[in-house]
Structures are given as structure tokens and as C-alpha cells.
C-alpha positions in Angstrom: 16.0 100.2 -56.2 14.4 97.9 -58.7 10.7 98.3 -58.9 10.6 101.4 -56.6 8.8 104.6 -57.7 11.0 107.3 -58.8 11.8 110.2 -56.5 12.9 112.6 -59.3 11.8 116.2 -59.0 10.2 116.7 -62.5 8.3 120.0 -62.0 10.7 122.9 -61.5 9.9 126.5 -60.8 10.0 128.8 -63.8 9.1 132.5 -64.0 5.3 133.2 -64.3 3.9 136.2 -66.2 0.3 136.1 -64.9 -1.4 135.4 -61.6 -3.1 132.3 -63.0 0.3 130.9 -64.2 1.7 131.5 -60.8 -1.2 129.9 -59.1 -1.2 126.9 -61.4 2.5 126.4 -61.0 2.3 126.7 -57.1 -0.4 124.1 -57.1 1.6 121.8 -59.3 4.7 122.1 -57.2 2.7 121.5 -53.9 1.0 118.4 -55.6 4.5 117.2 -56.6 5.7 117.4 -53.0 2.7 115.5 -51.7 3.2 112.7 -54.2 6.9 112.5 -53.4 6.3 112.6 -49.8 4.1 109.5 -50.1 6.5 107.8 -52.5 9.4 108.6 -50.0 7.6 107.3 -47.0 6.8 104.0 -48.9 10.4 103.5 -49.9 11.6 104.1 -46.5 9.2 101.8 -45.0 10.2 99.1 -47.5 13.9 99.7 -46.6 13.2 99.5 -42.9 11.1 96.3 -43.4 13.9 94.7 -45.4 16.4 95.8 -42.7 14.2 94.2 -39.9 14.1 90.9 -41.9 17.9 91.0 -42.5 18.4 91.5 -38.7 16.0 88.5 -37.9 17.8 86.3 -40.3 21.2 87.2 -38.8 19.9 86.7 -35.2 18.4 83.3 -36.4 21.6 82.0 -37.9 23.7 83.2 -34.8 21.3 81.3 -32.5 21.9 78.2 -34.6 25.6 78.7 -34.3 25.4 79.0 -30.5 23.4 75.8 -30.3 25.3 73.8 -33.1 25.6 70.2 -32.2 28.9 68.4 -31.8 28.1 66.3 -34.9 28.0 69.6 -36.9 31.2 70.9 -35.4 33.0 67.6 -36.3 31.9 67.8 -39.9 34.1 70.2 -41.8 31.8 70.6 -44.7 28.7 71.4 -42.5 30.7 73.8 -40.5 31.9 75.6 -43.6 28.4 75.7 -45.0 27.1 77.3 -41.7 30.0 79.8 -41.7 29.2 80.8 -45.3 25.5 81.3 -44.4 26.6 83.6 -41.5 28.9 85.6 -43.8 26.1 85.9 -46.5 23.4 87.0 -44.1 25.8 89.4 -42.4 26.5 90.9 -45.8 22.8 91.2 -46.6 22.4 93.1 -43.2 25.1 95.5 -44.1 23.6 96.1 -47.6 20.2 96.6 -46.1 21.5 99.1 -43.7 23.3 101.1 -46.4 20.1 101.0 -48.7 17.9 102.3 -45.9 20.3 105.1 -45.0 20.7 106.0 -48.8 17.0 106.0 -49.5 16.3 108.1 -46.3 19.1 110.6 -47.5 17.6 110.6 -51.0 14.0 111.3 -49.7 15.2 114.1 -47.5 17.2 115.6 -50.4 14.4 115.5 -53.0 11.8 116.8 -50.5 14.2 119.6 -49.7 14.4 120.5 -53.4 10.6 120.5 -53.5 10.5 122.9 -50.6 13.0 125.2 -52.5 10.9 125.2 -55.6 7.7 125.9 -53.6 9.5 128.7 -51.7 10.4 130.3 -55.0 6.8 130.1 -56.1 5.6 131.7 -52.9 8.1 134.6 -53.3 6.9 135.2 -56.8 3.3 135.3 -55.8 4.2 137.7 -52.9 6.0 140.0 -55.4 3.0 139.9 -57.7 0.7 140.9 -55.0 3.0 143.8 -54.1 3.1 144.9 -57.7 -0.7 145.0 -58.1 -1.1 146.9 -54.8 1.4 149.6 -56.1 -0.6 152.8 -56.6 2.0 154.5 -58.6 0.7 153.0 -62.0 -1.9 154.9 -63.9 -4.6 153.3 -66.1 -3.8 153.3 -69.8 -6.1 155.5 -72.0 -6.8 155.9 -75.7 -5.3 159.3 -75.8 -2.3 159.8 -78.1 -0.2 161.1 -75.2 -0.1 158.8 -72.1 -1.3 160.2 -68.8 1.4 161.5 -66.4 2.9 159.3 -63.8 1.2 159.2 -60.5 4.5 159.3 -58.7 7.4 161.3 -60.0 10.1 159.2 -61.6 12.8 160.3 -59.2 10.7 159.2 -56.2 10.1 155.7 -57.4 12.1 152.7 -56.2 10.4 150.0 -58.3 9.7 149.7 -62.0 7.5 147.1 -63.7 7.5 145.2 -66.9 4.8 143.0 -68.4 5.2 140.1 -70.9 2.0 140.3 -72.9 3.0 137.3 -75.0 3.1 139.4 -78.3 6.1 137.5 -79.4 9.4 138.8 -80.9 11.8 140.2 -78.5 9.4 141.3 -75.8 10.0 138.5 -73.3 13.7 138.8 -73.9 13.6 142.5 -73.0 11.6 141.7 -69.8 14.1 139.1 -68.8 17.0 141.6 -69.2 15.1 144.3 -67.2 14.4 141.7 -64.4 18.1 141.3 -63.9 18.1 144.7 -62.3 17.1 144.7 -58.7 14.6 147.5 -59.0 12.5 145.8 -61.6 9.6 143.6 -61.0 7.0 141.6 -63.0 3.5 143.2 -63.4 1.2 140.3 -64.2 -0.9 140.2 -67.5 -4.6 139.5 -68.1 -6.7 138.8 -71.2 -7.3 141.8 -73.1 -9.5 140.7 -75.9 -9.9 137.7 -78.4 -10.2 138.3 -82.2 -12.5 136.6 -84.7 -9.8 133.8 -85.2 -9.9 133.2 -81.5 -6.3 134.6 -81.0 -6.0 135.8 -77.5 -4.4 139.1 -76.6 -3.1 140.2 -73.3 -2.4 143.5 -71.4 -1.2 144.4 -67.9 -3.6 143.5 -65.1 -6.2 146.3 -64.8 -5.0 147.8 -68.0 -2.3 149.6 -66.2 0.4 151.6 -68.0 3.6 149.9 -66.9 7.2 151.0 -67.5 7.8 148.4 -70.2 5.3 146.0 -72.0 5.7 144.4 -75.3 2.1 145.6 -76.0 3.1 149.2 -76.8 -0.4 150.7 -75.8 0.4 149.9 -72.2 4.1 150.8 -72.1 5.8 154.0 -71.3 8.9 152.8 -73.0 8.4 152.2 -76.7 9.6 148.8 -77.8 9.3 149.8 -81.4 10.1 152.8 -83.4 7.3 154.6 -85.2 7.8 153.7 -88.9 9.8 150.6 -88.1 8.1 148.9 -91.0 10.6 150.7 -93.2 13.3 148.8 -91.4 11.7 145.5 -91.2 9.5 144.8 -94.1 11.4 143.3 -97.0 9.2 144.9 -99.6 10.1 148.3 -98.3 13.8 147.7 -99.1 12.7 147.2 -102.7 10.9 150.6 -102.7 13.8 152.5 -101.0 16.8 151.1 -103.0 15.5 149.0 -105.9 18.8 149.4 -107.8 20.7 147.7 -104.9 18.3 144.7 -104.7 18.6 141.5 -106.8 15.6 141.1 -109.2 12.7 140.8 -106.8 9.0 139.8 -107.1 6.2 140.1 -104.6 3.2 137.9 -103.9 0.3 139.4 -101.9 -2.7 137.4 -101.0 -1.7 134.7 -103.5 -1.5 137.3 -106.3 1.7 138.6 -108.1 2.0 142.4 -107.4 2.0 144.7 -110.4 1.5 141.8 -112.7 5.2 140.9 -112.5 5.4 137.2 -112.7 8.8 135.2 -112.9 9.2 132.9 -115.7 10.9 129.5 -115.9 12.3 130.3 -119.2 15.9 131.6 -119.8 16.7 131.3 -116.1 20.0 129.9 -114.6 19.8 126.6 -112.8 19.6 128.2 -109.4 17.0 127.8 -106.6 14.3 130.4 -105.7 13.7 131.7 -102.3 10.1 132.6 -101.0 10.3 134.8 -97.9 7.5 136.1 -95.8 7.9 139.9 -95.8 7.6 140.7 -92.1 9.4 137.6 -90.6 12.9 137.5 -89.2 15.5 135.0 -87.8 15.3 132.8 -90.8 11.8 131.8 -90.2 9.3 131.4 -93.0 12.1 131.0 -95.7 11.2 128.4 -98.4 13.3 127.1 -101.2 12.0 125.7 -104.5 13.9 124.8 -107.8 11.7 126.8 -110.3 9.9 130.1 -110.4 6.6 128.5 -111.2 6.6 126.5 -107.9 6.7 129.7 -105.7 3.0 130.5 -105.7 2.3 127.0 -104.3 3.9 128.0 -101.0 1.9 131.3 -100.5 -0.8 131.5 -97.9 -3.9 133.7 -98.2 -3.6 137.1 -96.6 0.3 136.9 -96.5 2.9 138.9 -98.4 6.1 137.3 -99.7 9.3 138.5 -101.4 10.5 136.1 -104.0 14.1 136.2 -105.3 16.3 133.8 -107.3 19.7 132.8 -105.7 22.4 135.0 -107.0 25.6 133.6 -108.6 28.8 133.5 -106.6 27.5 134.6 -103.3 29.8 135.7 -100.4 30.9 132.5 -98.6 32.9 131.6 -95.6 36.3 130.1 -96.1 34.7 126.7 -95.6 32.0 127.3 -98.2 29.1 128.0 -95.9 26.7 130.9 -96.5 26.8 133.8 -94.2 25.3 137.2 -93.4 26.6 140.4 -91.8 25.0 141.9 -88.6 25.5 145.6 -88.3 24.0 147.3 -85.2 22.7 150.8 -85.2 21.4 152.7 -82.2 18.8 155.4 -83.0 18.0 157.9 -80.3 15.3 160.6 -80.5 16.5 164.0 -79.4 14.5 166.1 -76.8 12.6 168.1 -79.6 11.0 164.8 -80.5 11.7 165.5 -84.2 15.4 164.8 -84.9 17.3 161.7 -84.3 20.9 160.7 -83.6 22.4 157.5 -85.0 25.3 155.6 -83.6 26.9 152.5 -85.2 28.6 149.7 -83.5 31.8 149.2 -85.5 32.4 145.6 -84.5 29.5 143.9 -86.2 29.2 140.1 -86.5 30.0 138.0 -89.6 
């Protein structure tokens, strides 16, 4: 309706990772329902008022028809005008009836959606309470070997994961685990804050959960020890320098080992400046000359600098590409040797 306040349900339930997030979301959902209830009541009240006026106007014109004088009856134009007025007011009454019913249905539907969102929030808070009341989780310690589980693995029916907001794939792994019926969220809390005011989180009560992206509080390791050799781009240069294109390294805004790329005697190809520990195409910058690379470097960061190679591998339509090759590394029971499996159908 023109000028009527919207009944759109804007706030929707989404998974919370801490008790405070769950409480804030529940309060927002309840507040939304209260607002929409008032808006809905006003809309329905307006529609009912419009319907009452439409009925009164129809009753009034019908009363005039019943008491019409002989002079009006004998005048064709006045009779037609009265008939047109009856037809118009009757149509207005039908429209007012439809609008009232439509708005009553809309209000009922939207408030039902609000109730569904609130119920999901209630269920989430109930599950969080059950999680923090579970006595099977031990408190994490600073020992290199985590404490034994308070309840044997085979006797447990529920397992817990915590998204500590570290970044990377942690939340994605939690989302996958929560698709399994036996997995639940264990809420996080503030752990500490560093000198740059970055906030770090851990499972509530510093519990040792089954999976957390903060490895100190996780029984399942998200990262391999020594993973830096697989992730850091400068390590590739150390392992297989003969397979790498000419590479330069910037550390804390200084060229490493005094190796400085020159603009002289270089092909007219762009230069890439890549932060050494970033993935997914993030923190990749392109400049036209080697002398421009240092301007992109930030204090304290490490960058790999390379010039674009000639004739790179391209798709048939001329676009650049890369090959994803998946490897599964599994530690054997002796905790010393590893088994590696490769997935033959990589992506291109």
C-alpha cells in the first residue's frame, strides 16, 4: 500500500559462534517481531477503517437509490450518473475488502516468519547451554601433550567445534563438521588482546574441544607442523631454486641478501609483488617496472617479487590459469612416518 510501512523481515537468523552473538541476535529478532507486530496492527487497522468507510458510502448511495424521486427516475442522465456512482462505490468496497484480507494475510505470514527465526535462535542458545554444561571436555594446558579425554572417545555421543575467528579455513571446517548430526558448536570467548588491539579468541572456559581453528585448544590439528614449508612462497625458493623463475625477496622494506632487481635490460613485462604467506590471490600487486616494487611493501611484511614470464600457459581463450593438485598427508601411528596420497583428477 502506498505510504504504508514495510512488513519485510530484514533480520534473519544466522549461526552464532559465541554466547554474546547468540544473545544479541535473539534480542534483535525479538525486537524486529515487536516492531513488525505494531506495524502490522496499524496496517490492518487502516484497512479495516477503509473498509468501514467503503461500506458506509455504499449504504449511503443505496439509501439514495431507494428514496430517489420521480424527477430523477425520469431523467436518463441523472439516473445513469446515480448508477455509475453505485457501480464505483461497489467496486471500491470490493477492493477495500481484498486489501484488508491481503494485509491480514501478509501480517500473519511475516509474523510467522519472525517466529520461525526466533525459534531457531532459541534452539541455538539451548544447544550452546547444553554444550557448556557437558563435563566431557578438559581444560587446555600449556603442556606439549594435551590432557587425556575425561570420557573415552567410544562412549561419547557429541563432539564440539569452536570457530575462534582465526581466519583461513577454520570456519569452513566447522561448517562442514556441523553438517554431521553428532557435532555441536562450542562457543568462544575473548582470550587476549595484543599491543595492536587485535582480539584473539578461545573456547569458553579455555576448554580443549574436538576441533578449533586455534590449535592450542583443538584435539584435531588443523595445520601440519612445518606447514610453513608448504605455504610460504620464500620457502619454495629455498627448496627448488632451479625450478623457480628469477625471484627477489623484500623483508621489512629491505631487499634480502642485497639482491635488487634493475629496470635496465629487462623485457617489457609486468612485475608481481606477492606477500609470502597469503593465498587465494590476495595481496598480489602488479607494477610495470622493478623500481616500483618497493613502494608497495609494508613494514614488517615479507614479499616475493617476480617478473612475468614470457609465453605463460594459457587457456584456449587466452586467459591465465593455474593447476590445483590435491595431496592427502597422513601420519602413521609411530608419529614419525607419513603416507601421502594424491588425487589424480586435479582442477585446471
